[in-house]
VEXNU-824132 format. One line per 2 residues: number of its first residue (from 1); their letters; for each residue y, x, z of N, C-alpha, C, O. Coordinates in steps of 0.02 Angstrom, whole numbers, plus 50000, padded with zeros to 5 digits. Example, Ala and Ser with C-alpha at 12.3 -4.5 7.8 and 13.67 -1.06 7.14 Angstrom:
1) AS) 49716:50660:50390:49775:50615:50390:49835:50660:50390:49834:50712:50423; 49888:50642:50354:49947:50684:50357:50002:50645:50394:50057:50670:50402
This chain:
1) MF) 55364:53708:54856:55325:53651:54833:55310:53667:54761:55350:53697:54725; 55260:53648:54744:55238:53646:54669:55272:53591:54629:55273:53531:54643
3) DI) 55299:53621:54576:55344:53580:54522:55296:53560:54463:55283:53602:54420; 55271:53501:54459:55230:53481:54406:55254:53474:54343:55218:53471:54293
5) SK) 55328:53472:54343:55359:53453:54280:55350:53530:54245:55357:53532:54184; 55341:53573:54268:55329:53640:54237:55276:53655:54196:55279:53702:54156
7) VD) 55219:53612:54203:55158:53615:54167:55154:53552:54137:55129:53553:54081; 55174:53491:54161:55171:53430:54130:55240:53402:54115:55273:53379:54162
9) KN) 55263:53404:54049:55338:53377:54039:55342:53299:54047:55396:53269:54048; 55286:53272:54052:55285:53198:54054:55317:53178:54135:55338:53122:54150
11) FT) 55315:53228:54173:55342:53211:54247:55411:53237:54254:55439:53236:54309; 55446:53266:54192:55524:53273:54194:55560:53208:54198:55551:53160:54161
13) VK) 55606:53212:54254:55648:53149:54267:55704:53158:54218:55738:53209:54221; 55715:53108:54169:55786:53107:54147:55842:53077:54177:55837:53018:54192
15) SQ) 55895:53109:54190:55952:53074:54238:56018:53080:54205:56033:53126:54166; 56063:53026:54224:56129:53038:54197:56176:53061:54261:56237:53065:54259
17) ID) 56135:53076:54317:56181:53104:54365:56212:53169:54350:56180:53214:54324; 56277:53176:54367:56319:53238:54351:56307:53280:54402:56354:53289:54442
19) KK) 56247:53314:54414:56223:53372:54462:56194:53419:54417:56142:53407:54386; 56228:53478:54413:56191:53532:54372:56137:53570:54417:56095:53604:54388
21) DI) 56137:53566:54479:56089:53602:54525:56039:53551:54555:56007:53568:54604; 56031:53483:54526:55988:53444:54553:55915:53452:54524:55898:53467:54467
23) KF) 55874:53437:54580:55790:53440:54561:55760:53383:54586:55770:53362:54643; 55722:53355:54544:55693:53279:54565:55617:53295:54581:55582:53333:54548
25) YS) 55596:53258:54638:55532:53252:54658:55502:53181:54657:55534:53129:54668; 55437:53186:54643:55404:53130:54650:55385:53107:54724:55354:53150:54756
27) ID) 55396:53062:54749:55373:53042:54820:55301:53029:54837:55281:53016:54893; 55258:53035:54774:55188:53033:54786:55155:53086:54805:55095:53082:54819
29) RA) 55195:53152:54809:55170:53206:54839:55204:53229:54900:55262:53214:54914; 55163:53268:54939:55189:53299:55004:55246:53350:54987:55240:53388:54939
31) PF) 55300:53351:55027:55295:53329:55098:55318:53261:55116:55323:53240:55174; 55335:53226:55053:55362:53151:55074:55303:53111:55109:55244:53128:55100
33) KV) 55320:53055:55149:55284:53017:55188:55299:52946:55171:55351:52919:55188; 55249:52915:55134:55274:52847:55116:55228:52796:55170:55168:52800:55185
35) HG) 55283:52745:55192:55254:52698:55240:55266:52632:55214:55312:52620:55175; 55220:52582:55238:55229:52515:55223:55198:52483:55161:55177:52425:55158
37) VF) 55197:52535:55108:55172:52515:55039:55123:52578:55017:55123:52631:55049; 55085:52568:54962:55032:52617:54949:55034:52608:54858:55053:52556:54830
39) KE) 55016:52658:54830:55022:52662:54756:54951:52632:54733:54901:52653:54763; 54944:52593:54690:54885:52565:54656:54905:52534:54595:54951:52494:54591
41) NG) 54863:52556:54538:54875:52542:54472:54947:52537:54449:54974:52487:54427; 54976:52603:54460:55038:52608:54433:55099:52587:54462:55153:52593:54434
43) KF) 55091:52560:54519:55156:52531:54558:55130:52526:54639:55072:52531:54661; 55184:52517:54671:55180:52515:54746:55161:52446:54771:55190:52398:54746
45) RR) 55117:52436:54817:55102:52369:54838:55091:52364:54913:55075:52415:54944; 55099:52308:54943:55092:52303:55016:55014:52283:55038:54992:52298:55094
47) IP) 54980:52252:54994:54909:52231:54998:54869:52252:54939:54904:52261:54889; 54812:52261:54930:54773:52284:54869:54780:52221:54818:54784:52162:54836
49) EK) 54781:52241:54757:54786:52183:54697:54735:52140:54705:54747:52080:54703; 54672:52161:54715:54612:52123:54722:54618:52067:54773:54607:52009:54758
51) VA) 54637:52088:54833:54652:52043:54892:54704:51996:54875:54695:51936:54889; 54755:52014:54848:54811:51975:54832:54796:51914:54779:54820:51857:54784
53) RA) 54755:51935:54727:54732:51886:54683:54688:51835:54714:54693:51777:54694; 54644:51852:54764:54599:51807:54802:54636:51765:54850:54607:51713:54867
55) VS) 54695:51777:54875:54727:51733:54926:54760:51680:54892:54746:51622:54908; 54809:51691:54840:54838:51640:54799:54875:51669:54746:54887:51729:54748
57) DG) 54896:51631:54695:54943:51656:54650:55016:51666:54665:55058:51697:54632; 55023:51633:54724:55096:51661:54747:55105:51726:54789:55155:51761:54788
59) VF) 55047:51737:54826:55043:51795:54859:55032:51855:54807:55056:51911:54818; 54995:51838:54750:54985:51895:54696:55053:51913:54657:55063:51968:54633
61) RL) 55099:51858:54655:55158:51868:54621:55210:51909:54670:55258:51940:54648; 55198:51906:54725:55246:51938:54787:55214:52003:54813:55253:52047:54834
63) HA) 55150:52014:54814:55121:52072:54851:55147:52143:54839:55141:52190:54879; 55179:52143:54773:55206:52212:54752:55270:52216:54766:55298:52270:54758
65) NT) 55309:52158:54789:55381:52165:54822:55381:52215:54875:55340:52209:54920; 55417:52258:54874:55409:52327:54919:55441:52312:54991:55460:52361:55023
67) AG) 55449:52243:55020:55483:52243:55078:55441:52283:55134:55380:52277:55136; 55474:52320:55175:55442:52362:55227:55425:52431:55198:55405:52475:55236
69) GR) 55431:52442:55136:55421:52510:55117:55469:52560:55130:55530:52550:55128; 55442:52615:55145:55495:52674:55165:55472:52744:55141:55413:52758:55154
71) VR) 55505:52785:55113:55493:52858:55111:55532:52900:55163:55592:52890:55174; 55498:52944:55194:55531:52984:55249:55522:53068:55231:55469:53089:55207
73) FA) 55567:53105:55242:55562:53172:55232:55623:53214:55270:55671:53183:55292; 55619:53274:55275:55684:53312:55308:55705:53356:55244:55667:53378:55200
75) TD) 55773:53364:55250:55803:53402:55200:55875:53434:55232:55897:53410:55284; 55903:53480:55204:55971:53503:55213:56012:53500:55152:56063:53533:55147
77) SP) 55990:53463:55106:56029:53459:55042:56092:53413:55053:56089:53362:55086; 56146:53435:55025:56211:53409:55044:56210:53335:55001:56260:53299:55004
79) YI) 56161:53317:54967:56166:53254:54930:56086:53232:54918:56039:53272:54920; 56082:53172:54908:56018:53144:54896:56026:53091:54845:56065:53044:54854
81) AI) 55991:53098:54790:55989:53055:54737:55923:53023:54724:55871:53055:54733; 55923:52961:54703:55855:52916:54682:55863:52905:54612:55918:52901:54585
83) SV) 55804:52900:54579:55791:52889:54517:55734:52837:54511:55678:52861:54510; 55740:52767:54507:55683:52723:54513:55667:52685:54460:55712:52660:54427
85) EM) 55599:52673:54445:55564:52631:54389:55551:52560:54424:55522:52556:54478; 55571:52513:54395:55558:52442:54425:55535:52402:54362:55559:52409:54306
87) DS) 55483:52355:54382:55462:52312:54328:55468:52239:54356:55441:52194:54323; 55500:52224:54412:55519:52157:54431:55585:52161:54476:55584:52201:54523
89) VG) 55635:52125:54467:55695:52136:54500:55712:52071:54528:55716:52027:54485; 55725:52050:54600:55733:51991:54630:55806:51981:54625:55845:52024:54647
91) KM) 55825:51926:54598:55897:51907:54591:55896:51835:54601:55866:51796:54564; 55933:51817:54658:55947:51753:54685:56018:51736:54704:56049:51783:54727
93) PH) 56049:51679:54698:56112:51654:54709:56134:51672:54775:56191:51694:54780; 56091:51665:54834:56104:51666:54904:56085:51734:54935:56093:51740:54996
95) FA) 56062:51783:54903:56037:51846:54925:56066:51904:54888:56066:51909:54826; 56094:51953:54934:56138:52002:54910:56088:52049:54867:56031:52065:54887
97) LT) 56116:52070:54806:56062:52119:54764:56054:52179:54803:56001:52210:54796; 56102:52205:54847:56074:52262:54884:56025:52257:54928:55998:52306:54952
99) GS) 56008:52186:54945:55945:52176:54991:55890:52167:54948:55839:52199:54960; 55891:52129:54899:55828:52109:54860:55809:52172:54812:55749:52187:54805
101) AG) 55859:52207:54782:55837:52264:54750:55859:52337:54750:55848:52382:54710; 55902:52336:54819:55933:52403:54828:55892:52442:54876:55852:52413:54911
103) FD) 55899:52509:54878:55874:52556:54925:55937:52576:54975:55993:52588:54954; 55917:52577:55047:55972:52613:55091:55944:52669:55125:55885:52677:55140
105) LY) 55996:52710:55137:55973:52780:55172:55997:52787:55239:56054:52774:55258; 55947:52810:55276:55968:52824:55352:55959:52897:55361:55911:52925:55333
107) AD) 56000:52932:55397:55987:53007:55420:55989:53005:55485:56037:52977:55513; 55934:53036:55520:55936:53048:55585:55939:52983:55626:55967:52978:55681
109) NE) 55908:52934:55597:55911:52859:55625:55979:52813:55622:55986:52758:55648; 56022:52845:55587:56092:52817:55570:56107:52801:55497:56097:52841:55451
111) YV) 56130:52737:55488:56142:52711:55416:56195:52757:55386:56249:52769:55414; 56177:52781:55331:56238:52823:55290:56258:52783:55244:56317:52767:55249
113) KT) 56219:52754:55186:56248:52721:55135:56192:52680:55088:56133:52693:55099; 56206:52641:55047:56162:52609:55013:56162:52628:54935:56214:52636:54904
115) FV) 56105:52632:54909:56106:52650:54831:56109:52580:54801:56059:52544:54799; 56164:52563:54778:56178:52500:54754:56160:52487:54677:56182:52522:54631
117) PP) 56118:52433:54669:56090:52431:54595:56150:52399:54557:56194:52366:54585; 56148:52413:54485:56199:52369:54443:56183:52304:54441:56124:52288:54444
119) FD) 56231:52258:54434:56217:52193:54428:56173:52170:54366:56137:52120:54369; 56177:52209:54311:56137:52200:54258:56063:52240:54254:56030:52251:54204
121) IE) 56051:52256:54318:55980:52297:54325:55924:52258:54284:55920:52197:54282; 55889:52294:54259:55818:52269:54218:55757:52301:54241:55711:52271:54268
123) NG) 55759:52366:54228:55693:52398:54254:55710:52465:54292:55674:52515:54284; 55759:52465:54330:55768:52526:54371:55843:52551:54367:55886:52524:54332
125) YE) 55852:52604:54407:55924:52632:54408:55919:52696:54442:55866:52719:54464; 55979:52727:54447:55991:52788:54487:56044:52797:54525:56095:52769:54507
127) GV) 56046:52835:54583:56118:52838:54619:56116:52905:54656:56065:52940:54656; 56161:52920:54682:56172:52987:54721:56219:52963:54785:56264:52922:54782
129) IE) 56197:52996:54841:56231:52989:54901:56251:53055:54925:56209:53099:54924; 56318:53068:54948:56335:53140:54964:56343:53138:55039:56366:53088:55068
131) FE) 56322:53197:55073:56343:53216:55145:56405:53262:55147:56426:53288:55095; 56434:53271:55205:56492:53310:55216:56472:53380:55211:56513:53423:55193
133) NS) 56395:53399:55230:56389:53471:55239:56312:53474:55222:56283:53424:55200; 56277:53542:55235:56212:53546:55217:56166:53543:55279:56114:53575:55276
135) AK) 56177:53511:55330:56138:53510:55396:56076:53487:55381:56072:53446:55336; 56015:53507:55414:55956:53479:55406:55953:53410:55442:55978:53401:55497
137) RQ) 55923:53367:55409:55923:53294:55429:55854:53259:55418:55816:53272:55372; 55843:53213:55465:55777:53167:55456:55798:53114:55414:55843:53076:55433
139) IT) 55767:53105:55354:55793:53051:55303:55742:52994:55303:55682:53006:55295; 55766:52936:55311:55728:52878:55289:55759:52833:55241:55814:52808:55255
141) IN) 55725:52817:55179:55752:52775:55122:55714:52707:55125:55654:52709:55116; 55740:52655:55136:55706:52596:55137:55700:52556:55071:55754:52540:55045
143) FP) 55644:52536:55039:55633:52504:54983:55666:52431:54987:55685:52405:55040; 55670:52402:54925:55698:52338:54906:55651:52291:54937:55592:52308:54940
145) LY) 55670:52227:54965:55648:52182:54991:55604:52125:54947:55553:52096:54967; 55634:52119:54885:55610:52071:54836:55601:52098:54768:55604:52060:54719
147) SD) 55590:52155:54763:55582:52190:54692:55518:52229:54690:55492:52239:54745; 55491:52251:54641:55435:52302:54628:55455:52365:54594:55490:52373:54544
149) VK) 55426:52407:54633:55438:52481:54617:55378:52513:54588:55325:52516:54619; 55389:52537:54527:55331:52574:54494:55338:52660:54520:55290:52688:54547
151) EL) 55392:52689:54511:55404:52759:54525:55470:52762:54564:55518:52725:54553; 55469:52807:54608:55528:52827:54645:55534:52904:54649:55490:52933:54680
153) YI) 55584:52942:54621:55595:53014:54617:55659:53020:54665:55709:52984:54658; 55651:53071:54716:55706:53095:54753:55739:53156:54718:55702:53203:54704
155) GL) 55805:53160:54704:55843:53208:54690:55879:53249:54746:55918:53220:54784; 55867:53312:54750:55897:53362:54799:55929:53424:54761:55914:53443:54704
157) KE) 55977:53452:54803:56006:53514:54776:55945:53565:54760:55901:53568:54803; 55939:53597:54713:55885:53641:54697:55885:53702:54753:55940:53728:54766
159) DS) 55828:53724:54785:55816:53767:54831:55833:53742:54906:55828:53777:54956; 55856:53670:54905:55871:53655:54979:55803:53645:55013:55751:53634:54981
161) LL) 55804:53648:55080:55747:53633:55120:55725:53566:55104:55765:53520:55093; 55647:53559:55101:55611:53501:55105:55548:53511:55132:55503:53548:55112
163) ER) 55548:53464:55194:55500:53470:55234:55459:53397:55248:55473:53348:55213; 55416:53393:55293:55389:53326:55320:55424:53301:55373:55450:53340:55413
165) PE) 55431:53235:55381:55474:53217:55421:55433:53216:55492:55373:53226:55496; 55477:53203:55548:55450:53191:55612:55408:53132:55611:55426:53085:55575
167) PY) 55350:53127:55648:55308:53070:55642:55338:53014:55677:55385:53024:55717; 55315:52952:55666:55335:52890:55703:55300:52894:55774:55246:52924:55772
169) KN) 55317:52872:55830:55294:52869:55891:55219:52840:55899:55176:52865:55934; 55210:52778:55857:55148:52740:55850:55109:52768:55790:55132:52774:55733
171) KK) 55049:52783:55807:55001:52812:55761:54975:52755:55711:54960:52769:55653; 54969:52694:55736:54953:52636:55704:55011:52593:55690:55053:52587:55735
173) PI) 55020:52564:55638:55082:52524:55624:55076:52461:55652:55020:52436:55660; 55134:52427:55670:55146:52358:55685:55134:52317:55620:55166:52332:55569
175) VY) 55094:52269:55618:55087:52225:55559:55117:52149:55574:55098:52114:55621; 55169:52131:55525:55196:52065:55529:55178:52026:55481:55175:52046:55422
177) YG) 55162:51964:55500:55138:51911:55451:55183:51855:55444:55210:51834:55495; 55196:51828:55387:55240:51762:55392:55278:51747:55323:55256:51764:55269
179) SS) 55329:51719:55331:55362:51681:55268:55418:51731:55239:55416:51792:55246; 55468:51695:55204:55515:51737:55167:55559:51767:55227:55586:51821:55217
181) IT) 55567:51738:55284:55608:51778:55337:55569:51830:55352:55603:51881:55360; 55515:51838:55357:55473:51894:55374:55484:51948:55319:55499:52007:55328
183) QG) 55475:51919:55263:55480:51974:55206:55557:52004:55207:55570:52059:55183; 55602:51967:55234:55671:52001:55236:55726:51955:55200:55783:51980:55196
185) GC) 55716:51893:55175:55765:51859:55145:55807:51832:55202:55774:51804:55246; 55877:51834:55210:55915:51866:55147:55962:51922:55179:56023:51921:55181
187) AS) 55920:51970:55204:55967:52032:55227:56006:52054:55179:55989:52039:55122; 56059:52089:55186:56112:52118:55143:56088:52185:55114:56118:52210:55067
189) RP) 56032:52215:55145:56003:52280:55125:55943:52286:55167:55939:52260:55222; 55893:52321:55139:55824:52332:55166:55825:52340:55246:55793:52306:55286
191) GM) 55873:52397:55262:55874:52421:55335:55893:52368:55380:55884:52378:55440; 55920:52310:55360:55938:52250:55406:55878:52198:55419:55892:52152:55457
193) SY) 55815:52199:55393:55776:52160:55411:55759:52174:55482:55770:52228:55509; 55727:52117:55515:55722:52133:55586:55665:52184:55604:55668:52215:55657
195) QA) 55612:52192:55559:55561:52238:55566:55595:52299:55561:55581:52337:55607; 55638:52322:55517:55669:52388:55511:55717:52400:55573:55722:52455:55599
197) II) 55749:52348:55594:55790:52365:55658:55744:52383:55713:55760:52430:55749; 55686:52347:55726:55644:52354:55780:55612:52430:55772:55592:52461:55822
199) SR) 55609:52457:55702:55575:52519:55697:55626:52566:55716:55605:52606:55758; 55689:52575:55698:55733:52614:55719:55749:52610:55794:55769:52661:55821
201) TF) 55742:52557:55826:55748:52554:55906:55697:52591:55937:55710:52627:55985; 55633:52583:55912:55578:52615:55954:55550:52676:55913:55507:52711:55940
203) NY) 55569:52688:55859:55538:52741:55818:55466:52716:55803:55419:52754:55812; 55456:52655:55783:55390:52623:55763:55383:52618:55694:55430:52601:55658
205) DY) 55318:52632:55669:55295:52616:55595:55277:52546:55595:55263:52517:55647; 55278:52519:55537:55258:52440:55523:55245:52427:55456:55267:52464:55412
207) IN) 55205:52369:55442:55188:52343:55380:55210:52276:55374:55187:52232:55411; 55257:52263:55326:55282:52193:55314:55236:52150:55265:55240:52160:55205
209) LG) 55196:52107:55289:55165:52051:55253:55192:51992:55252:55155:51943:55258; 55257:51985:55244:55295:51923:55240:55288:51902:55159:55302:51939:55112
211) FS) 55265:51838:55154:55262:51818:55076:55300:51751:55066:55281:51698:55091; 55351:51758:55033:55404:51709:55031:55374:51642:55003:55348:51639:54947
213) GN) 55380:51592:55045:55351:51520:55028:55270:51519:55018:55244:51467:54996; 55233:51572:55032:55164:51580:55026:55123:51609:55089:55065:51631:55086
215) AK) 55157:51606:55142:55113:51629:55205:55080:51556:55235:55108:51520:55276; 55014:51544:55202:54982:51484:55236:54920:51491:55267:54881:51444:55273
217) AE) 54906:51559:55293:54853:51576:55339:54796:51566:55303:54749:51544:55335; 54788:51575:55240:54729:51568:55203:54675:51618:55230:54693:51671:55255
219) DE) 54609:51603:55225:54557:51644:55253:54555:51713:55219:54542:51763:55253; 54565:51718:55161:54571:51791:55128:54616:51832:55158:54602:51892:55164
221) IA) 54681:51805:55183:54724:51852:55207:54712:51865:55281:54733:51916:55308; 54676:51816:55314:54655:51828:55384:54605:51892:55383:54609:51943:55417
223) EY) 54560:51876:55339:54496:51931:55331:54530:52002:55321:54510:52050:55353; 54584:52008:55274:54611:52065:55254:54645:52095:55327:54633:52151:55348
225) IK) 54683:52051:55356:54731:52078:55413:54684:52104:55476:54699:52148:55516; 54639:52074:55474:54582:52089:55534:54559:52152:55534:54544:52182:55586
227) KL) 54554:52178:55473:54525:52246:55465:54576:52303:55471:54557:52362:55475; 54637:52287:55471:54692:52335:55474:54690:52370:55537:54673:52343:55589
229) DM) 54711:52442:55531:54703:52476:55604:54780:52469:55627:54823:52503:55600; 54794:52430:55671:54861:52414:55683:54870:52426:55762:54822:52430:55801
231) SV) 54947:52430:55784:54946:52433:55862:54977:52364:55885:54974:52351:55945; 55006:52323:55845:55030:52271:55864:55021:52209:55811:55025:52222:55751
233) FV) 55010:52151:55831:55011:52095:55764:55069:52046:55794:55069:52021:55850; 55117:52040:55743:55164:51994:55751:55146:51938:55704:55140:51950:55644
235) YD) 55134:51872:55732:55108:51820:55702:55168:51773:55690:55186:51738:55738; 55199:51769:55631:55268:51741:55622:55248:51685:55576:55287:51673:55530
237) YD) 55197:51651:55581:55173:51591:55540:55189:51527:55557:55163:51502:55607; 55231:51493:55520:55251:51414:55528:55288:51395:55471:55260:51350:55439
239) HN) 55343:51415:55446:55378:51394:55391:55330:51377:55322:55346:51329:55287; 55288:51407:55309:55255:51394:55247:55198:51349:55257:55169:51333:55205
241) AP) 55177:51326:55308:55117:51283:55314:55150:51212:55293:55196:51183:55323; 55119:51192:55239:55134:51132:55197:55145:51066:55238:55185:51023:55218
243) SV) 55110:51060:55294:55122:50999:55333:55095:51031:55408:55066:51084:55419; 55118:50978:55452:55099:50990:55527:55022:50999:55538:54998:51039:55578
245) EH) 54981:50949:55490:54918:50955:55495:54891:51016:55473:54844:51042:55504; 54921:51049:55409:54903:51109:55394:54900:51170:55456:54855:51210:55469
247) LQ) 54955:51162:55483:54980:51215:55537:54928:51203:55594:54903:51251:55623; 54912:51142:55609:54861:51126:55658:54790:51156:55648:54756:51184:55691
249) KS) 54771:51145:55576:54702:51161:55566:54696:51240:55552:54640:51267:55550; 54759:51278:55543:54753:51350:55517:54781:51400:55575:54760:51458:55579
251) HE) 54826:51376:55616:54859:51427:55654:54817:51459:55705:54817:51520:55709; 54782:51427:55743:54733:51461:55797:54676:51484:55759:54647:51533:55782
253) KM) 54650:51455:55698:54593:51477:55667:54608:51556:55647:54568:51601:55659; 54669:51566:55617:54681:51638:55589:54692:51682:55649:54678:51742:55648
255) FK) 54717:51653:55700:54728:51701:55764:54654:51725:55786:54639:51784:55796; 54608:51671:55793:54543:51685:55822:54508:51740:55775:54477:51789:55796
257) TI) 54520:51724:55701:54486:51777:55664:54507:51841:55673:54466:51887:55672; 54578:51852:55683:54591:51922:55699:54583:51943:55771:54578:52003:55786
259) RN) 54581:51897:55813:54561:51924:55895:54487:51941:55900:54465:51984:55938; 54449:51903:55857:54376:51917:55863:54358:51992:55843:54312:52026:55868
261) EN) 54396:52009:55802:54391:52076:55769:54433:52131:55809:54417:52191:55806; 54479:52112:55843:54518:52157:55881:54535:52128:55951:54590:52103:55961
263) PI) 54489:52131:55998:54487:52097:56063:54539:52105:56109:54555:52060:56147; 54573:52174:56107:54620:52199:56147:54688:52211:56107:54729:52247:56134
265) LP) 54703:52183:56044:54755:52194:56014:54821:52161:56038:54819:52100:56048; 54873:52190:56049:54932:52146:56073:54954:52096:56011:54967:52121:55956
267) VI) 54957:52034:56020:54978:51984:55977:55046:51947:56003:55047:51918:56058; 55099:51950:55962:55159:51912:55976:55162:51852:55928:55172:51857:55868
269) FM) 55153:51792:55962:55162:51731:55931:55239:51711:55922:55274:51708:55972; 55263:51699:55868:55334:51674:55852:55344:51602:55819:55313:51591:55767
271) SR) 55382:51557:55841:55394:51500:55803:55460:51510:55776:55500:51550:55800; 55473:51467:55717:55527:51475:55675:55601:51492:55715:55618:51467:55769
273) PK) 55636:51535:55678:55694:51551:55716:55748:51504:55702:55779:51513:55649; 55764:51456:55739:55801:51400:55737:55842:51374:55799:55811:51358:55850
275) YF) 55899:51370:55796:55935:51349:55865:55921:51281:55888:55902:51265:55944; 55933:51238:55835:55913:51163:55843:55857:51142:55806:55855:51155:55746
277) LD) 55805:51106:55839:55742:51084:55812:55739:51008:55804:55752:50969:55850; 55720:50989:55740:55705:50910:55735:55639:50900:55754:55603:50945:55776
279) EE) 55621:50839:55746:55558:50816:55779:55499:50842:55753:55453:50848:55793; 55487:50860:55687:55435:50898:55660:55440:50964:55682:55386:50989:55699
281) EN) 55494:51001:55686:55495:51068:55701:55479:51072:55774:55448:51123:55791; 55493:51029:55819:55467:51022:55881:55389:51020:55892:55360:51054:55935
283) IR) 55356:50975:55850:55288:50974:55849:55254:51041:55822:55204:51063:55850; 55281:51071:55770:55260:51141:55754:55267:51194:55801:55224:51238:55800
285) QG) 55314:51198:55840:55319:51235:55893:55276:51229:55941:55256:51280:55971; 55254:51168:55957:55202:51148:56007:55134:51179:55985:55101:51213:56025
287) II) 55115:51167:55929:55057:51189:55890:55050:51272:55898:54995:51298:55910; 55106:51306:55891:55100:51377:55894:55089:51398:55972:55048:51440:55988
289) EA) 55130:51365:56018:55131:51374:56083:55061:51359:56108:55033:51402:56143; 55030:51303:56092:54961:51291:56108:54912:51342:56089:54864:51350:56126
291) TY) 54920:51379:56036:54867:51435:56021:54878:51485:56070:54830:51518:56090; 54945:51496:56094:54948:51556:56136:54921:51530:56209:54883:51564:56243
293) LN) 54945:51473:56228:54916:51450:56297:54844:51447:56293:54815:51465:56344; 54805:51426:56239:54733:51426:56238:54709:51493:56249:54660:51502:56286
295) AV) 54739:51545:56218:54717:51620:56231:54727:51623:56292:54674:51633:56321; 54776:51621:56332:54788:51631:56398:54744:51611:56443:54719:51649:56485
297) SS) 54731:51539:56436:54681:51509:56476:54608:51527:56467:54567:51507:56508; 54588:51567:56410:54528:51592:56406:54533:51666:56423:54491:51707:56404
299) GD) 54581:51680:56456:54582:51749:56488:54611:51810:56451:54607:51869:56470; 54640:51786:56396:54673:51847:56354:54740:51869:56379:54789:51833:56385
301) KN) 54737:51927:56391:54795:51969:56431:54846:51997:56381:54900:52020:56399; 54826:51995:56315:54874:52033:56273:54905:51987:56219:54908:52006:56160
303) VF) 54927:51931:56237:54964:51884:56195:55031:51859:56222:55038:51844:56281; 55077:51856:56181:55151:51842:56202:55166:51794:56155:55142:51790:56099
305) FL) 55213:51752:56183:55251:51687:56148:55321:51695:56141:55350:51707:56193; 55358:51691:56085:55424:51699:56082:55447:51632:56041:55437:51621:55981
307) DG) 55480:51591:56087:55510:51532:56069:55568:51547:56015:55615:51583:56029; 55560:51520:55957:55613:51530:55900:55679:51519:55917:55722:51546:55882
309) RK) 55696:51482:55971:55763:51469:55989:55788:51536:56031:55848:51543:56040; 55746:51581:56054:55774:51637:56083:55789:51695:56032:55824:51744:56043
311) LT) 55753:51678:55971:55760:51725:55909:55833:51717:55885:55861:51762:55854; 55863:51660:55900:55938:51645:55872:55988:51639:55933:56040:51607:55932
313) AL) 55963:51676:55986:56006:51671:56043:56081:51704:56036:56134:51681:56057; 56071:51759:56003:56132:51797:55986:56188:51762:55934:56249:51768:55938
315) CK) 56151:51726:55887:56200:51699:55828:56194:51630:55836:56233:51597:55802; 56153:51597:55874:56150:51523:55881:56141:51494:55819:56092:51512:55786
317) DS) 56191:51439:55787:56177:51412:55726:56217:51446:55670:56228:51419:55616; 56237:51507:55688:56291:51540:55640:56256:51602:55610:56292:51647:55588
319) GT) 56182:51610:55606:56153:51665:55580:56117:51657:55514:56070:51694:55501; 56136:51611:55473:56094:51598:55416:56143:51591:55357:56203:51581:55364
321) VD) 56111:51598:55295:56158:51590:55225:56147:51520:55206:56183:51495:55164; 56089:51480:55239:56077:51409:55207:56043:51376:55253:56000:51338:55230
323) NC) 56048:51379:55315:56018:51346:55372:55948:51370:55376:55908:51339:55411; 55928:51425:55342:55857:51435:55362:55852:51512:55354:55836:51543:55405
325) HP) 55865:51547:55297:55867:51615:55288:55922:51661:55322:55982:51656:55306; 55900:51707:55372:55952:51743:55407:56000:51793:55372:55982:51826:55323
327) TD) 56057:51795:55399:56098:51840:55375:56086:51904:55416:56038:51905:55455; 56125:51956:55409:56117:52026:55451:56120:52007:55525:56084:52034:55567
329) FG) 56172:51954:55540:56183:51934:55605:56123:51894:55635:56108:51895:55695; 56089:51859:55588:56030:51827:55609:55971:51866:55631:55933:51856:55678
331) FA) 55971:51916:55583:55913:51969:55588:55924:52010:55656:55878:52025:55694; 55988:52024:55664:56004:52068:55728:55984:52019:55787:55953:52042:55835
333) SM) 56001:51958:55784:55984:51920:55841:55903:51913:55853:55880:51920:55910; 55864:51901:55799:55790:51908:55803:55766:51981:55833:55727:51986:55880
335) AQ) 55790:52027:55804:55771:52091:55833:55788:52105:55906:55754:52143:55940; 55847:52070:55930:55864:52082:56003:55811:52042:56040:55790:52069:56091
337) AL) 55786:51981:56024:55738:51947:56061:55671:51976:56060:55637:51971:56111; 55644:52011:55998:55593:52045:55997:55591:52111:56035:55538:52131:56060
339) TE) 55646:52144:56039:55651:52209:56081:55628:52208:56148:55598:52254:56175; 55646:52139:56180:55632:52133:56249:55560:52114:56250:55532:52123:56304
341) VF) 55525:52088:56198:55456:52087:56200:55422:52153:56194:55382:52171:56237; 55436:52190:56142:55413:52258:56133:55425:52305:56191:55383:52349:56202
343) AG) 55469:52299:56223:55479:52326:56279:55434:52328:56337:55428:52376:56376; 55399:52268:56339:55339:52266:56381:55267:52273:56360:55217:52252:56389
345) IS) 55273:52308:56304:55198:52318:56262:55188:52393:56263:55231:52430:56240; 55132:52416:56290:55123:52489:56283:55092:52496:56216:55042:52464:56199
347) I) 55124:52540:56176:55093:52556:56106:55079:52624:56105:55054:52650:56054
């Protein structure tokens, strides 16, 4: 692999990691495969900056949070290090820093360890995870859920094997759209969001378009999503509609915008994951189910409805940190319910 630092010293990674044989690589270059995010104007983003600005100020502030971002590769290095540059770090009282700002590492689809950020993190950090031996492994590193990432460098033992990863099963990613729960709040680490769990279960690629407090089915986001080359659309829109009236006006409208452009795309409708619903929440669920039933009555055979109460079947009322945002237990419950739906969809 070409080492650009030998011809351009600006690419040399300064590190405090005590490894004399370490060599750093930018994930911007092959054989690394980046999923769920892309580089634009000096940082990783989930949607183009221009689109984010057009949707809303809130979506613009959140669109570079790297929820759903992953880098994948194969190596036999006995350790893996990261050196990351960040320009926005999510810190909240009810959200583990390992989830909002940490990276976690999976080898051969099994969790190994988390690169834990320091509590006083400001603009990046570094870390190293050791293996017991030098066996070849398929590596996935999940990006933070609520922070922005400018650069990520992977450190491996010099002269170790470094190859392209095995591909995902689906050539087109699943696209998820929704609220802070969709974005991953408040998983203890990125690999515990419900999308990441589904990805490991089925070996599926995905894009996370959850925008905390700002998923309002705006025309601009619907126009962007409808043009994505996707295998399934998971429509997790409810929480951020500011009123029942807003949800009524926008829920079916956004679905039809996407359906008209993608006539046979499988679409999963989800209502909010909550075991007990109050009066307004019951009305909201009825609106979402009506979108689904209207599609079925029109002859649509590629729509699925997932009652939010089924999303909490495993954890019941014990799966959140604040009666809203899921813990890992809550996300596992959501993934379990979605697994049953995905098992019946051919991708």
